[in-house]
Each structure stands twice: as C-alpha cells, then as structure tokens.
N, C-alpha and C positions, 0 to 999 in steps of 0.2 A: 594391564589396562590402565591408561592414564586417568580416566574418570569412570568410576563404577556407578555413579548416580548423576542424573541430570535433574535440576529443579528449575522449572520455568516460573517466572514471577510476572503476574499480570494484574492490571487494575480493571479487569472485566472478567465475569464468570467464564469458565472454560467452554468453548464452543466446538462444534464438530470441525469447523474450519481450522481452528488453532490446533486441534488434535491431529489433523491431516498435515497441515503446513509445517509443523515442527516435529514430524517423524515419530510420534508416540509409538505407533504400532511397530515400526521397524526397530526401534530401540528395545521395546519389550521383548520382541522375538529373539533379540541377541542377548537377552538376560541382563540388560541395563535397567537399573531402577529409575523410575521417572515419577516425580511429584509435580503437581501444579499448585503453586501458592496463589490463592485468590485474595488479593488485598483490596478488592473493590471498595469495601465499606470504609476503608481508611480515607477514601477520597470522594466517593460518590454514593448517592442513593440508587440502588439498582435491584430492588426486590423483584421487579417484573421481568427481568431478563431471563431467557431460557439458558439452561446449562447442559453441557454434555455429561452423561452419567458415567463419570470415571471415578473409580474407587479411591484413587490417590490424589484427588483434588482437595486441598486443605484450605478451608476458609479461615482467614486471619481477620479478626475484628478489633485488635488493639496492638500497639507496639510491644506490649509485654508478651503477648502471644507470639509475636514474631521473634523476639529475643529467645523465648523458651524453645521455639522450633529450631533455631540455629544452634543452640546449645546441645540439642539432642543428636545433631548430625555429625557424621565423620567428614568434616569439611576439608580434610586433606585430599580426599578423592571424590569430591563433589563439585560439579560445575553449576553455577547459578546463572541462568540465562534470562536477562531482563527483556520483557516485551513492552517496556514502558519507556517512552521518550524522556530523556533527562531535561528537566526545566525546573523552575523555582518551586513549583508545588510539590515536587517529589524529593527535595533536598533531604528532608528528615529521613525518608526511606533509604536513600542512598548512603546517608551517614551511618545508618545501622549496618548496611553491607560493609562499610569501611571499618567500623569498630570490631566486627567479627572476622575481619581479614579474609573474606570469602574470595574464592576464585570466581571471577565474573566474566560473562561473555554477552555479546549482543549481535543480533543479525542486522546488518545494514543493507537493506534491500527495499525496493519499491519507491525509490526516490524519483522525483520528476525534475526536469530542467529548471534551473533557477529562474524565478519570475522576474528577478532584477537583472537586467542586462549590464548594468554598471552601477557603481557607487552612487552616481548622480541620480539615476532613476529610482534607486532605493530611497535616497534622501527626499526626492520629490514626492514619492508615494507616502512616506511617513508624514511629511508636512500636510499633504492633502487629507490625511486621515488622522490627524493629530487629536489627541484627547488625553485627559488626565489618566484614565484607566490604561490606555495604551502606553503612555509614558511610564507609569508605575510598573507594568509588566516588563517593559524593556529594561528598566533599571534592575529589577529582581533577577531577570535572566542573565544580565551581565554579571551580577553578583554570584549567581549559581556557577557560571563559567570560572570565575576567579577562585571558587572553592576547589575546583579541579586543579587549577594551576598551583595552588598553595599546598595541595595534598590533604586538605580537610575532607574532600571527597575523593576516594580512590578511583583512578581511571580503570577502564576495562582491561582485563588481561588478554582477552581474545575477541577479535572482530571477524565475523563471518560476513564478508563483503561481496555484494553482487554489483559488479561494474566499478569503474574507477571512482565514481562519485557516490557509491553506496553508503559511505560513512555519513553523508549528510542527512540520512534518514532517522538517526537515533538521538537527535536532540542537541542541546547546547554543549559547547566544549568538545565537540567531536574532533576538532583539529588537535586538541591536546591528547585525546585517546589515541588518535592515529599515530602520533609520534611514539607512544609508549607500548601499544598493544602488539601482539602477534596477529598478523593478518592472514586469514584463510579465505581464499577465493571460492565463492559459491555462485549460485544463480538466483534470480528472482523465482518466485513460485510459478509464475506464468511461463517463464522460460523453460523450467523443468517440464511443464505440461506440453510445451511445444516440442521438446526433445522426444518425449514419449509418442506424441501424435504423429510426428513427421516420419516415424519408422513404419507406421501402418500403411497398408495398401491404399493407393489412391482411389478415391471414389470418383464417379462421373461428376464433373463440375457443372454447376447450374448457373444460369444467368440471373443472379439475384444480388441484392445489396443487403448487408447486415448492419443493423443499428445496435451498438453496444450500449445497452441501457444502464443508467446509473441510479434509477429509482429516486430521483431528486426530491419529489414532494414528500416521500414517506420514509426515506432512509433512516434507520434507527439511530445513527450517529448524530442526526440533527437534534434529536431529543436528548440523547445521552450527554452531548457536549454543548447543548443550548446554542445551536447554529441556525442562523436565519436561513430560510429556504423558500422555494417558490410555492405559489398556490396551485393546487393540483389541476383544477378545471382549466385555468388559463394556460398552464404549461402544456398539458396534453393537447389542448385545442390548437395552439400555435405549432406544436410539433407535428401533429397530424396534417394540418394545412400545408406545411412544408413538404411532408412526405407525398402528399397528393401531387404537388407541383413537380417534385423530384421524379416521381414515377412517370409522370406524363412527359417530362423532358428527356429522360433516359431510356424509357421503355423497359425499365427493370423494376421488378417488385422489391419492396422493402420488407425484410423479415426481422423480427425483434429477438435479440439475444438477451433474455431477461437477466437483470441483476440477481445474484444468488439469494439476496434477502428480500426479493420482491414478492412476499407472500400474498399480497392483495391481488396479484395477477391471477392467482389460481381460482378466484371467484369472479373476477371482473376484468375484462379486456379493455384498457383505456386507449388502445391504438386503432380504434375503428375497425375491429375485426381482423386486423393483420395477424399473421401467424406469430405466436409467441412461444419461444423454445427456452426451456430451463437447462442450465448446467452444460451447455454445448457451445459456448462462445469460441473455444479453441477450434473445434471441428467446423463450425459455421464460417469462421474467418478463413480457414484453410481453403474452402471451396467457393468463397464469394468473389464477386467481381470488384466491388468497392466496399469500404468499411466507413460507416458514419458513427460518430460519437461526439461527446462534449470534451471532457478531459479525463476520461476513464483510465485507470491504471492498466486496463486490458489492452492498451495500444501496443503492448508488447507483441501481441499476436500479428497484427498487420505489419509491424516492423519486421518480425522474423520471417513471415511468409511472403514478404515483399509485395504487399497489397497496397493499392491506392487508398490513402487515408484522408478523410475530410472531417474537420472539426466544426461543430455547429454552434452558432451563437445568435443572439439577438439583443435588442436593447433591454428587454425585461431581465434576461439572465445577467447581463453586465451590471444592471442596477441592483440586483438582488445579492449577488455574490461579490464580496469586496474586491478580490483580486482575480476575478474570472478572466477578464480580457487579457491581463498580464500573463496568466498561466497558459492560455491558448497561444499567444504570440511566442512564448518561450518554447513550447512544443514545436511550433512551426519552424522557428529558427534552428532548433536542434535536429529536426528530422526532414525538413523540406516539404512537409505535408501542406494541404490547403485548408483554408478557413472559409466557410460560407455563412453569410448573415441570413438567417431565415426570414427576416423582414423584407429582404430585397427580392425583386422579381427576377433578378439575374441569377442563374445557376451555372457556375463554371466548374465543370467536373475535370479533375486533373487527368491528363493523358498518360503520364508515366510517373515513376517515382525517382527520387534522387538516391541512387544506390550508394554513393559515397557517404552521404549523411546518414542513411539507414544503418550502414555498417558502423559508423562512428557512434551512433546512438546505442547500438547493441553493447559496445565495449564500455561506454560511459555509464549506462544505467541498468543493464540487464545481466551481463556475464563478463567473462574475461577470456583471454586466449588460453589460460590454464584450465578453466572449468567448463568451457563452452560445449564440450562433448561428454561431460559427466553429469550425473544426477547429484543434486545437493545432498540428498539423504545419504548417498554412498560416501561423499566427501566428509560429511559430518561424522558418520560412523567410523570411518577410517581414522579421523583425527582423534576421537576420544579413545580409540582402541590402542593407540601406539604411545 
C-alpha cells in the first residue's frame, strides 16, 4: 500500500460533513488509519462550534504540539491532506509541513467560474474597492506565492482535482503546485451524489420549482470569517414577495431545499409556509421543472440533470455582498443560465438550456472525462492502495 495512514489538517473542528466528504468511513473499513488534525485554535476562536465525535481527532493548540505530532508519525507512508486554502495567514503552518518533509495532498474541488472576465475587469474591481487593508492582504498573498516559487514552502505532491479548473480552489500559488504535483482526477462532492442518485429508479415528476437555499442571514461562516451579510427580515420578505409573483406568473409552486446548516428552519419557517425540505437538494432538483438559487455551489445539480437554472439578485444583495453581481454574471457566462432581478416586475423564465455550455461547465468545474463515471472515494482509495 502506498499510504497506510491519511491525516487531514483543518482549521475548523471536525464536522459530520467533513467526515462524509473525505471518506473517513470508507478508509477505516479498508483498514487505513485516519487522523484529523484540528488546528483551529492556531488561527481562530471557535469554542462554540460543534464537533463530530471521532476518536482520532487531534486538537493542536501550539506549533510545538504540531512538531511533536509529526515527529511521532511514520511520515514515509503517511499522506497529509490539507483542508486549508493556502494564503498569507497560514504560511507558518505550511512552513512546518515543509520542514518535516511531509507528503502532502489537497482536494481542488468546488471552484466557481472566475468573477473577473479579464485582467481589465479585475483591475477596475480592485480600484473601486481599494483600501489599505485590501492592499496589505494583496501584498502578503503575493509574498506567500513567492515562498512556493522559491521552495521556502513545499508545493503539494498530489492534487485531487475536480474539473480542469479545480486547482483554483485551494489558494495562492496553485499554478506552481499544478506544475509540480501529480494530478489525480476526481469529482466534486455534489457530482458524486448526482452519480449515485441518477442510478435510482425515476420517480413521477412533479410540476414544482425548487429554491436552493443558502441560509444567507444566519450561515455560520459569516460569523466564523467575519463576513458582512443580509438582515434576515428584509431578506426573507423580499424573497417571499418574489416567490409570490413567480408562482402567479408560472402557475408552479416553489419548494425550498434548505441549506444543510439551516438549523433555525426546524423551529421557524421564514418562507411564508412554503414546504421546506432538508438534505434532499439532489433528489428535488432531479424532479423539478426549474431551479432557483443565488450563487449556491449546489448548481452542480441543475447542470448535471440539465434543468433550467435561474439566479436571483436584487439591489440589496448586490450592495451587501462585495462581488455578488460579478459572481452571478460569471456563472451565467459559463453556463448560459438566466438571472432575474427580484426588484423587477418582469419575470422572464428560460425556455431551454444551453447544452453545449452545460457540458463545458461539467468538465471545467465538476468532473473530467477520466472520472465522470467513477465515485471519488473509489478513485482515492485506489490511489493510496497502489
């Protein structure tokens, strides 16, 4: 076996989602040792976050503890998989990886179309949002990239890449990693779910529209990373007003596919009594007529099932989220989907999809011709076993 142990390194406590998405159970059944290094306290205060009760989750509270951990391992047959995007704040951590000469890997998946259509648009965006803090971060990240070029920070040995652009997901200097690493083609998590679901027996299709919720007002990442977000009452009011008009215009009911972290929905329905369904986004999209969302990563499902996709925006969202309008336009340009402004009285529902762009989207951001009919967990297990 190439690697007898896998160590995942994350700056967030282990969650059920990470446990599932990184194949813990599959690896353990195959007698592969698995540790989770929780380095959260080296970067954030996270005492209130829930954890998955896994016996081999190791909390690291200092760099000395980290050094001691690496010294105790048989690093010749251990693969360290980073769940942390590389940028200036984590240079010290990656320098420790380098000093111990670890075999390192990373999953490049879940990337979105680039919000900057050209160098000029990126330049204009940076000018419009210029500030000392932004300039400081930009310079530090440039320096972090130079550390990879110089060898001060070791590049990844293995990249598990979903789609041709998957490497853009794991941080600065990914172009340097791409030149030096071994590339293993995998799929996004949602694409794997699509592969499993599409094999199941077809259900009777219903005339409904599914909204892929993103839990904007309460998403825990907004607190964890100090991200500005929308005010709940206004957001849900404007969203429900639009749903009312959309349902009247199309004669189709809107059903909500709740975000997995939307715990508040279990006690309160902010969608004016509309049906809210948990953990069924894949299945709901499969049988829906139209899919509505903002810029959810779950757009994989309508792309793969070839469903009409509509992205929702309004003035409030564009004023709140710095690059929101740019991100929607990038998705539209990449997939050919539609954008509807919820402030407008006009509701133009797309009649058909652009199959050529949908296919290109799959291979750029979700899968590859090598991996499109295989599950990523099988690809990963096969890789570490040979």
